[in-house]
C-alpha positions as MATLAB code, in Angstrom:
seq = 'MDELKSKVAEHYLSLAHAKAEGTSNAIIIWTISLVYIWFFGIERIHTDYRDLNNLVNEKVVINQKISEKRDSLRARYGILKGLDEALIEQKVYYDNAYNEVSNDLGNALVTKKNEIEAAKKEINFKIPPDIDVPVDPQYAPLAWSLLLLGFLVYVGASRARILNLCAKTLRIYRHDLSYKPEHFSDFISMPFWIAPLPTKDSKVFADDLCHALGWQRQKMKTTVYVLIGIFVFFVLQLRVMYINFEVADQFTNDVRHVFLVLNLSILGWLIYYFIHWFRQLVVPDHYANEPSPNSLRRRDILRMSAFSLSFGLLYPVVKVSEIVFKPRVPRFRKHIPSFTSRLAPGYYFNNLSSTIHYVNSDQKIRSIVCINQDNLQPESVASISALTSFKTVSNKRVHLATSSQVLETTALELVSSGKPLDAIILLRASVFHDLFLKSRNSQDKPVAFQHKVTQKPGYRIYDLLAGLSVRFEPDRRNLKVLLRILRDSRNVAQFETRYSKWNNEKSIWFQKWKDKNKKIKWSSTLV';
ca = [
      -0.795  104.197   -2.800;
      -3.989  103.165   -4.512;
      -3.169  105.522   -7.358;
       0.228  103.855   -7.801;
      -1.360  100.402   -7.834;
      -3.904  101.615  -10.364;
      -1.094  102.840  -12.631;
       0.673   99.480  -12.300;
      -2.545   97.699  -13.278;
      -2.975   99.993  -16.280;
       0.633   99.346  -17.254;
       0.070   95.573  -17.104;
      -3.029   95.983  -19.230;
      -1.233   98.107  -21.825;
       1.555   95.527  -21.997;
      -1.050   92.798  -22.518;
      -2.712   94.734  -25.352;
       0.645   95.459  -26.988;
       1.710   91.816  -26.691;
      -1.627   90.620  -28.084;
      -1.465   93.012  -31.015;
       2.142   92.137  -31.846;
       1.513   88.400  -31.606;
      -1.678   88.637  -33.687;
       0.259   90.408  -36.432;
       3.005   87.792  -36.185;
       0.426   84.990  -36.431;
      -0.997   86.498  -39.617;
       2.451   86.983  -41.167;
       3.723   83.537  -40.141;
       0.573   81.759  -41.267;
       0.600   83.418  -44.687;
       4.340   82.751  -45.035;
       4.067   79.089  -44.054;
       1.142   78.475  -46.407;
       2.913   80.387  -49.195;
       6.168   78.440  -48.762;
       4.275   75.155  -48.580;
       2.157   75.763  -51.669;
       4.741   77.360  -53.955;
       7.921   75.756  -52.601;
       7.375   72.435  -50.844;
       4.720   71.197  -53.277;
       6.935   72.034  -56.251;
       9.818   70.138  -54.653;
       7.429   67.220  -54.136;
       6.547   67.261  -57.846;
      10.233   67.335  -58.836;
      11.140   64.441  -56.542;
       8.139   62.442  -57.693;
       9.359   62.815  -61.275;
      12.846   61.829  -60.107;
      11.471   58.729  -58.372;
       9.683   57.788  -61.597;
      13.007   57.996  -63.463;
      14.670   55.867  -60.784;
      11.881   53.277  -61.103;
      12.372   53.216  -64.871;
      16.068   52.620  -64.275;
      15.198   49.718  -61.937;
      12.987   48.226  -64.649;
      15.862   48.404  -67.144;
      18.178   46.726  -64.632;
      15.605   43.988  -64.121;
      15.378   43.440  -67.859;
      19.157   43.166  -68.085;
      19.182   40.708  -65.185;
      16.402   38.623  -66.738;
      18.158   38.516  -70.097;
      21.412   37.433  -68.509;
      19.640   34.811  -66.399;
      17.981   33.414  -69.486;
      21.404   33.202  -71.154;
      22.729   31.276  -68.175;
      19.836   28.831  -68.493;
      20.273   28.518  -72.263;
      24.065   28.146  -72.310;
      24.581   26.043  -69.265;
      23.781   28.602  -66.555;
      27.399   29.415  -65.743;
      30.634   30.458  -67.354;
      33.926   28.670  -66.969;
      33.081   25.427  -65.203;
      34.486   23.088  -67.810;
      37.189   23.710  -70.408;
      35.428   21.321  -72.748;
      32.704   23.918  -73.205;
      34.855   26.670  -74.710;
      32.671   26.904  -77.808;
      29.585   27.183  -75.667;
      31.326   29.888  -73.625;
      31.970   31.855  -76.767;
      28.282   31.754  -77.673;
      27.431   32.790  -74.124;
      29.906   35.686  -74.114;
      28.690   36.984  -77.473;
      25.057   36.891  -76.399;
      26.024   38.479  -73.059;
      27.708   41.356  -74.869;
      24.662   41.824  -77.100;
      22.487   42.199  -74.025;
      24.935   44.667  -72.505;
      25.027   46.759  -75.671;
      21.272   46.604  -76.233;
      19.998   47.579  -72.789;
      23.206   49.130  -71.504;
      22.759   52.214  -73.684;
      19.230   52.666  -72.360;
      20.560   52.325  -68.821;
      23.264   54.960  -69.369;
      20.698   57.321  -70.900;
      18.400   56.863  -67.920;
      21.273   57.506  -65.485;
      22.079   60.753  -67.314;
      18.422   61.789  -67.113;
      18.422   61.113  -63.357;
      21.554   63.200  -62.806;
      20.096   66.050  -64.878;
      16.825   65.882  -62.940;
      18.714   66.047  -59.615;
      20.537   69.216  -60.707;
      17.279   70.898  -61.735;
      15.693   70.432  -58.299;
      15.977   73.576  -56.163;
      14.107   75.346  -53.391;
      12.633   78.472  -54.939;
       9.496   80.435  -54.195;
       7.915   83.195  -56.302;
       9.041   85.703  -57.366;
      12.170   83.640  -58.117;
      13.494   83.754  -54.533;
      16.229   81.165  -54.048;
      15.951   79.796  -50.494;
      19.401   78.708  -49.187;
      18.189   75.281  -48.036;
      18.935   71.912  -49.649;
      15.691   70.780  -51.399;
      15.948   67.412  -49.657;
      15.724   69.115  -46.277;
      13.157   71.769  -47.268;
      10.097   69.873  -45.894;
      11.944   69.230  -42.622;
      12.928   72.923  -42.427;
       9.259   73.868  -42.918;
       8.253   71.581  -40.043;
      10.871   73.154  -37.790;
       9.596   76.637  -38.711;
       6.102   75.533  -37.718;
       7.435   74.255  -34.400;
       9.171   77.557  -33.693;
       6.043   79.486  -34.615;
       3.854   77.424  -32.278;
       6.331   77.737  -29.395;
       6.289   81.516  -29.860;
       2.476   81.634  -29.894;
       2.268   79.437  -26.797;
       4.728   81.624  -24.884;
       2.855   84.789  -25.947;
      -0.441   83.294  -24.813;
       0.983   82.485  -21.379;
       2.396   85.996  -21.070;
      -0.894   87.691  -22.061;
      -2.938   85.593  -19.622;
      -0.464   86.420  -16.855;
      -0.647   90.173  -17.529;
      -4.457   90.139  -17.631;
      -4.671   88.083  -14.425;
      -2.227   90.379  -12.587;
      -4.310   93.381  -13.633;
      -7.421   91.766  -12.168;
      -5.538   90.773   -9.024;
      -4.665   94.390   -8.330;
      -8.186   95.649   -9.034;
      -9.897   92.812   -7.182;
      -7.758   92.444   -4.052;
      -5.600   95.546   -3.672;
      -8.171   98.124   -4.841;
     -11.226   96.118   -3.681;
     -13.089   96.522   -6.967;
     -16.161   94.369   -7.414;
     -16.501   92.099  -10.480;
     -19.192   94.267  -12.043;
     -16.763   97.228  -12.053;
     -14.411   95.596  -14.561;
     -16.760   93.519  -16.674;
     -15.860   93.487  -20.383;
     -13.068   96.041  -20.024;
     -10.228   93.872  -21.495;
     -10.189   93.193  -25.245;
      -8.098   90.206  -26.303;
      -7.885   88.087  -29.517;
      -9.700   84.762  -29.707;
      -6.542   82.672  -30.105;
      -5.722   82.828  -26.348;
      -8.696   80.488  -25.781;
      -9.457   78.342  -23.922;
      -9.271   80.401  -20.740;
      -8.052   79.027  -17.376;
     -10.723   77.096  -15.492;
      -9.131   76.758  -12.035;
      -9.309   79.574   -9.491;
      -6.357   81.273   -7.913;
      -6.428   84.609   -6.059;
      -8.309   85.723   -9.142;
     -11.354   83.612   -9.963;
     -11.597   82.062  -13.442;
     -15.095   83.556  -13.843;
     -13.708   87.040  -13.093;
     -11.189   86.684  -15.922;
     -13.939   85.495  -18.267;
     -16.146   88.482  -17.319;
     -13.278   90.934  -17.752;
     -12.743   89.657  -21.296;
     -16.464   89.698  -22.010;
     -16.418   86.023  -23.051;
     -19.332   84.788  -20.968;
     -21.167   83.731  -24.144;
     -18.168   83.316  -26.430;
     -16.058   80.693  -24.629;
     -17.296   77.853  -26.834;
     -17.086   79.929  -30.012;
     -13.482   81.010  -29.403;
     -12.490   77.452  -28.534;
     -13.996   76.224  -31.817;
     -12.008   78.872  -33.711;
      -8.809   77.697  -32.063;
      -9.654   74.066  -32.876;
     -10.158   74.974  -36.538;
      -6.795   76.747  -36.624;
      -5.039   73.792  -34.982;
      -6.712   71.385  -37.414;
      -5.474   73.406  -40.399;
      -1.888   73.434  -39.120;
      -2.068   69.725  -38.292;
      -3.295   68.839  -41.791;
      -0.522   70.952  -43.324;
       2.059   69.163  -41.178;
       0.698   65.757  -42.224;
       0.960   66.777  -45.865;
       4.521   68.041  -45.435;
       5.428   64.869  -43.526;
       4.084   62.801  -46.421;
       6.319   64.796  -48.767;
       9.183   64.208  -46.318;
       8.654   60.464  -46.622;
       8.760   60.609  -50.423;
      11.859   62.807  -50.469;
      13.532   60.404  -48.018;
      13.678   57.776  -50.787;
      16.681   59.661  -52.155;
      18.722   59.155  -48.989;
      20.847   56.173  -48.077;
      19.167   53.683  -45.745;
      20.815   54.906  -42.526;
      20.137   58.596  -43.230;
      16.626   57.749  -44.406;
      15.800   55.954  -41.165;
      17.059   58.874  -39.046;
      15.132   61.289  -41.279;
      11.861   59.413  -40.898;
      12.278   58.957  -37.133;
      12.881   62.715  -36.792;
       9.731   63.510  -38.784;
       7.601   61.181  -36.710;
       9.051   62.701  -33.536;
       8.021   66.156  -34.749;
       4.516   64.861  -35.384;
       4.393   63.402  -31.865;
       5.554   66.691  -30.390;
       2.833   68.579  -32.295;
       0.124   66.237  -31.039;
       1.349   66.641  -27.465;
       1.537   70.425  -27.900;
      -2.056   70.632  -29.141;
      -3.273   68.424  -26.279;
      -1.271   70.532  -23.835;
      -2.865   73.710  -25.238;
      -6.317   72.542  -24.069;
      -5.292   71.350  -20.629;
      -6.968   72.889  -17.561;
      -5.018   75.937  -16.419;
      -4.918   77.764  -13.107;
      -5.471   81.521  -13.424;
      -1.848   82.748  -13.749;
      -2.044   85.826  -11.500;
       1.454   85.406  -10.040;
       3.988   88.221   -9.848;
       7.572   87.914  -11.063;
       8.815   86.820   -7.613;
       6.149   84.083   -7.325;
       6.152   80.634   -8.951;
       3.890   80.114  -11.927;
       1.086   77.610  -11.270;
       1.197   76.474  -14.920;
       4.952   76.240  -15.472;
       6.366   73.148  -17.117;
       7.654   70.778  -14.485;
      10.280   68.114  -14.932;
       7.509   65.532  -15.133;
       5.840   67.447  -17.968;
       9.084   67.726  -19.903;
       9.790   64.006  -19.508;
       6.233   63.161  -20.516;
       6.464   65.368  -23.610;
       9.849   63.874  -24.561;
       8.590   60.322  -24.081;
       5.453   60.995  -26.108;
       7.451   62.536  -28.953;
      10.055   59.760  -28.853;
       7.350   57.086  -28.890;
       6.084   58.474  -32.192;
       9.623   58.598  -33.540;
      10.143   54.943  -32.651;
       7.000   53.888  -34.508;
       8.979   53.524  -37.732;
      11.733   51.176  -36.436;
       9.161   49.253  -34.367;
       7.009   48.669  -37.456;
      10.058   47.633  -39.484;
      11.230   45.202  -36.807;
       7.729   43.791  -36.308;
       7.455   43.142  -40.047;
      10.494   40.901  -39.699;
       9.646   39.309  -36.339;
       5.965   38.691  -36.980;
       6.237   37.894  -40.664;
       4.324   34.664  -41.160;
       6.799   31.863  -41.691;
       6.211   29.945  -44.878;
       7.445   26.397  -44.244;
       9.341   24.609  -46.970;
       6.820   21.796  -46.697;
       3.366   21.635  -45.208;
       3.020   19.891  -41.849;
       0.384   17.482  -43.073;
       1.553   16.471  -46.514;
      -0.718   14.234  -48.550;
       0.785   10.876  -49.426;
      -0.119    7.878  -51.542;
       0.359    4.354  -50.187;
       2.136    2.293  -52.831;
       2.535   -1.432  -53.324;
       6.012   -0.873  -54.787;
       9.273   -1.478  -52.992;
      11.186    1.552  -51.646;
      13.212    3.397  -54.288;
      12.943    5.742  -57.267;
      10.323    5.280  -59.985;
       9.902    7.075  -63.317;
       6.422    8.071  -64.495;
       6.600    7.909  -68.282;
       3.447   10.006  -68.674;
       4.634   13.081  -66.744;
       8.414   12.554  -67.115;
       8.575   12.803  -63.339;
      10.606   10.684  -60.936;
       8.873    9.786  -57.669;
      10.351    8.326  -54.520;
       8.771    5.505  -52.506;
      10.032    5.739  -48.931;
      10.556    2.991  -46.382;
       6.879    3.276  -45.357;
       5.927    2.561  -48.998;
       4.450    6.039  -49.377;
       4.883    8.604  -52.129;
       4.806   12.067  -50.579;
       2.807   14.978  -52.040;
       0.818   12.629  -54.257;
      -2.867   11.905  -53.678;
      -3.425    9.441  -56.495;
      -1.229    7.903  -59.196;
      -1.441    5.011  -61.647;
       1.343    2.694  -60.481;
       1.334    0.795  -63.749;
       3.069    3.800  -65.324;
       5.900    3.741  -62.792;
       9.170    2.147  -63.870;
      12.125    1.527  -61.497;
      14.893    4.104  -61.710;
      18.399    3.575  -60.353;
      20.285    6.022  -58.150;
      23.025    6.127  -60.789;
      20.539    7.405  -63.360;
      19.416   10.082  -60.881;
      23.043   11.174  -60.525;
      23.284   11.568  -64.299;
      19.914   13.286  -64.525;
      21.153   16.857  -64.919;
      24.670   18.152  -65.295;
      26.463   21.086  -66.806;
      26.800   19.222  -70.107;
      23.469   17.445  -70.384;
      19.862   18.146  -69.529;
      17.505   15.182  -69.281;
      13.787   15.333  -69.997;
      13.260   13.668  -66.627;
      12.892   15.548  -63.364;
      12.456   14.641  -59.718;
       9.047   15.513  -58.265;
       9.512   19.129  -57.140;
       7.515   19.078  -53.903;
       9.846   16.458  -52.359;
      12.994   16.664  -54.496;
      15.197   18.235  -51.822;
      14.183   15.804  -49.107;
      14.429   12.598  -51.110;
      17.771   13.546  -52.659;
      19.161   14.439  -49.232;
      17.902   11.135  -47.826;
      19.439    9.130  -50.659;
      22.762   10.952  -50.325;
      22.912   10.271  -46.593;
      22.093    6.580  -47.196;
      25.005    6.409  -49.639;
      27.307    7.972  -47.029;
      26.118    5.473  -44.412;
      26.802    2.578  -46.790;
      30.378    3.772  -47.380;
      29.834    5.497  -50.721;
      30.414    9.198  -49.952;
      31.743   10.014  -53.428;
      28.555    8.606  -54.995;
      26.590   10.815  -52.603;
      28.594   13.861  -53.735;
      27.927   13.047  -57.402;
      24.222   12.709  -56.647;
      24.117   16.040  -54.779;
      26.016   17.796  -57.563;
      23.392   16.605  -60.015;
      20.746   17.782  -57.534;
      22.260   21.268  -57.500;
      22.159   21.509  -61.296;
      18.644   20.098  -61.204;
      17.677   22.901  -58.795;
      19.372   25.580  -60.884;
      17.737   24.532  -64.136;
      14.275   24.302  -62.611;
      14.533   27.665  -60.892;
      15.790   29.780  -63.766;
      13.874   33.049  -63.865;
      12.376   32.731  -67.366;
      10.573   29.471  -67.946;
      10.481   29.934  -71.744;
      14.274   29.650  -71.813;
      14.347   26.291  -70.032;
      14.577   22.901  -71.701;
      11.249   21.497  -72.845;
      10.763   19.356  -69.755;
      11.174   22.360  -67.446;
       8.655   24.749  -69.000;
       6.293   25.015  -66.047;
       5.749   27.304  -63.087;
       8.192   26.633  -60.223;
       9.281   28.439  -57.084;
      12.228   30.824  -57.286;
      13.622   29.964  -53.843;
      16.746   27.759  -54.024;
      16.842   24.379  -52.295;
      19.391   25.555  -49.734;
      19.808   22.232  -47.962;
      21.188   20.282  -50.911;
      23.781   23.045  -51.364;
      24.656   22.829  -47.662;
      24.995   19.057  -47.714;
      27.081   19.041  -50.910;
      29.454   21.636  -49.483;
      29.831   19.741  -46.216;
      30.426   16.331  -47.820;
      32.966   17.825  -50.231;
      34.950   19.273  -47.317;
      34.881   15.958  -45.445;
      35.458   13.410  -48.193;
      37.238   15.187  -51.073;
      40.901   16.050  -50.468;
      40.907   18.643  -53.250;
      37.373   19.802  -52.385;
      36.618   19.865  -56.088;
      32.856   20.053  -55.799;
      32.999   22.752  -53.119;
      35.019   24.878  -55.548;
      32.432   24.163  -58.254;
      29.685   25.201  -55.851;
      31.492   28.434  -54.966;
      31.826   29.277  -58.663;
      28.136   28.547  -59.134;
      27.168   30.966  -56.402;
      29.657   33.591  -57.527;
      28.351   33.670  -61.099;
      24.662   32.942  -60.588;
      21.850   35.332  -59.777;
      21.497   33.658  -56.364;
      24.719   35.098  -54.962;
      22.835   37.541  -52.713;
      20.665   34.735  -51.306;
      23.770   32.713  -50.437;
      25.860   35.566  -49.048;
      26.273   34.104  -45.543;
      26.856   30.586  -46.819;
      29.396   31.769  -49.403;
      31.471   33.536  -46.749;
      31.685   30.534  -44.407;
      32.207   27.971  -47.206;
      35.066   30.041  -48.597;
      36.765   30.433  -45.187;
      38.758   27.425  -43.992;
      38.952   28.923  -40.497;
      35.189   29.207  -40.073;
      33.453   27.069  -37.440;
      31.332   25.443  -40.145;
      34.413   24.445  -42.167;
      36.253   23.000  -39.166;
      33.182   21.013  -38.074;
      32.779   19.317  -41.459;
      36.518   18.803  -41.850;
      36.709   16.768  -38.623;
      35.922   13.197  -39.677;
      35.601   12.124  -36.041;
      32.426   14.157  -35.679;
      29.192   12.469  -36.619;
      27.173   14.013  -39.432;
      24.011   15.488  -37.944;
      21.295   16.063  -40.509;
      17.580   16.226  -39.711;
      14.818   15.497  -42.203;
      13.089   18.433  -43.920;
       9.830   16.583  -44.416;
       7.344   15.640  -41.688;
];
C-alpha cells in the first residue's frame, strides 16, 4: 500500500514538472510573440493612424478657413442672403465672392480628402516578414490586449495546477507515508513564476512546501522577479491602451465610447488580476473529490466584475462630470459696477466713443465706473431702432456689456405702453446689432465695430423678438426673418433647439406666445 501511494506521489510530481516545463516554454513563446507583435505591428499602426489624424486635422483647418471666409463675406455683404429683394445687386456680389472662396479652398479640401482616403487604404496590420494578420487595423490594439488577457488566464490556471500537484505530493509523503520534513527538503524544482507561495497552512504546512521547493532564502527574490514581469506587462498594456485611444478617434462617437469603455474595463481587470495574484493562499493540497480552498467564489467573481466595470465607467463618468461640474460663466457678473448719473432715465450717446449708454430708473449706468457726462447727448428710442439694419450700418453702437438687457427692457416698456410693433422693430435692430458685432473676423466689420467682442450670441433678444412676432404680427414677418437669419448664419448650430420650436406651430412655446390672454413673463438678465 505504501508503495502504491509512493508511486501516486511520484506521478503527481512528474505531472507538476511536466506542467511547469510546458508552461515555462509557453510563457517564453507568448512573451516574445506579444512583444514582437507590439513593436513591429501595433506601433506601426499607431504611426499610420497618427499620420492619418494629422491629415484629418489639416482638413479641419481648411474647413475652418472656408467657414471664416464665408462668415467674413456675410459681414461684408449684409451677413445674409435673400432677406430683401432690393439688395439683388449686393446678392450678386456676395454670390460671386462666395463662389471664389469655394473654388479657392474647395480644391484644397478635395485634395486633402483624397489624401485621407488613400492613407486609410494604406493602413494594414502586418508584421515582419510581411505576414498579413487577418485583423482590422482599428481593432489590432484591442486584439493584442485580449491576447494578453488569455495568456495571463492560462498562466494563472497553470500556476494553480502546479501548486496543487506539489501540495498533494507533500500530503502523501507527510501524512500517508509519515515522512519528516527533512526527508523531502529541496527535492522539488519549480520555476520562479509560481511565486509567491501559499502562506496559510492546510494539511500540508506552508513552510513544508517552501522547504520542498528549496525557497527558504529565495522567497523574496522570486517575488521580486514576478513583480518585475508584471510591471513589464502592465506598462505594455498601458502603451497599447494609449494607442487604442488614438485609434478610437477614427470611430463614430457611439462606437468610440464603447471602444474606450471596453479598454478601460480590460485595464481594470488586469489590475485586479495582478492584485489577486499576490493574495494570501491556503496550501492547495486537496484531491479531486475535495473542494479547493482557493477557488473563485461568487463573491470574488462579483468583486472582480465590479472592479473591472468601475474602471470602464471612468470614461463616461469623467465626460458627464465635465458637463455637470463645468463652471458656469454668467452672462453678467453678480456685482456689476455702475456709475450714478445726474441725467434723466433714457439713452445717451457718447460722441467720443460712439457708444450709446442707458440710464436706468435708478439713474445708474451699468458696467461703467466713470464717465464724463458732458459728452453724453440724449438719444431717442426711434434712433436706436434705426441703429443697425440689413441695409444700413451706423457708426454708433449700444454699450456691449449691457446691450441685451437694456434693449430687452426698452422693448418690454414699449409693449406695456401699447406699442408692440415699435418693440418688434427695436428688437429686430438689436438682432442685426448683435450679428454685426459678433462676426468672426473683426477686420471685416464696419469701422465702428473693429474691436474684440464675445462670439456668444445674445440669445434673449432673439427669444423675445420671436415671441413678440408670434403674438402681435398676424403674418409673423419678423419671425420668418429670424428663421432665415438662423438658417443662413454660422450660428445655426447654437440655435438648433430654438429653431425647431420656433418653426413648429404646434410646439408648447409657440402656443404659449400665440395666446394673447397669457401674460408675458420675462425676468431681467442683469442684477
